[in-house]
C-alpha positions, 0 to 999 in steps of 0.5 A: 893710699894702701886699704890699712892706712885709708882704714886707720886714716878714716877716724881722724877724717871725721874728726878733723872738722871738729878738731879745726872748729875746736882749735879755731875757736876754743883753743886759739881764743884761750890761748891768745887771752893768756898771751893778752894777760901778760901784756899792756897796750902802750903806744898802740902795740902790745908791750910784754909785761909779764905777771904784772897783771896777775900782780895788778888783781891781787892789789886791786880792791875794786877787784876784790870788792867785786869778788866779795859781792859775787861770794856774798851772792853765791852763798846765799843763792845757791843754798836756797835755790837748791833747796827749793829745787829738791823740794820741787822735784819731790813735789813733781814726782809725786802721785798727789799731785794733778797735772804733773806734766803741766807744772813741769813745763811751767817751772822749766820755761824761765829757763828758756827766756833770754837773759836780758828780757827776764832782767828788764821784768824784774826791772819793773817788778822791782821798781820802787814806786810802780813795782808789783812786790812793793804794791803788794807790800803797801797793800798789806801796810808795809813800807816800800823797798828800794829794791835796786836802790839799796845794796843789800836789798840790790844783791838780794834782787840778784838773788831773787832773779836768779832763783826764778830763772834757774830753779826748774832747771836744778828741780828738773836734774832732781827729778831725773835723779829721783825717778832712778831711785828704786821703789823697793828702798821706800817700801823696805823703809816703810815696813820698817817704820820709817815716816815720811820725813825719814824715808826723805832723809835716808832714801831720797837725799842719799839717792839725789847725791850724784845730782846734788854734786853736779848742781852744786858745782855747776851752779857755783861756777855760773854764779861765779860768771855772774854778769847778765843780771847785775848788768840789767838790773843794777849796772852794778850800783849803787856804789859797786854794791852788785858789781860782779867779778865778770861786770868788772872784766867786761868794764876793763875790756869794753869800757877801758880798753885794757885788754891785758888786764881784762884777760888776767881778771879772766884767768884768776876767775878761772883758777878760782872756779876750778878751785872751788869746784874741786873743793866742792867735789872732794868734800861732797864726795867724802861725805857720800862715802 
């Protein structure tokens, strides 16, 4: 092999392990899932049915129930979590706060906790008879709430669990962006007579826009794929009130072994995620410009 040919081939040799792993564990599963979405299991063999599974998804009332539940959780959880994360990041960056490193680590710790483990913790906290939250409510003279037995409160319980788990993670992202804002902007605003609120509105929030775009898109994608929290806390109940698209996909694949239909649900979910993420990025960027 000539020197020039060996030189040109060297980068590809270094990339080859990564490319092989990508093809084996990413490209092939995605491609095979698409193939499955075009088939139906009949008589122990995959039978090609074209777009029948996709038509079935669009006409499936249980899929739309799962979609509505997921959308309702998303509409509440993501704005609440990100607003709290922004306020938390501002507090972390404050010179007044003592032991800032301790609080930053403390709020980030939940993200490293296993999803199943913290789901079990929340199941105990939200228990109707012996849960801590109901103990607090009864201590101040309020009635118990069926956190996991009432459709509305079951969804709110998932919102609380998600917010607790991911709040510190998003706050750290905002904190990193916040520390990149030049202090001269705050000094200039102060000289012009801007109070703390005006500085936050006209300096901090515009400076956080790149991080806000990132966290809105990532949080939306993550919530649309929601599975672990409702699976552990409510198992999709009561009466499918917390059934999400991720749970419905799982049930079709591993409970009913309808892999073709489950794959079609996965691709429909992918399409929803892509369209919503693109729409959010376009809207947020236009507001920023």
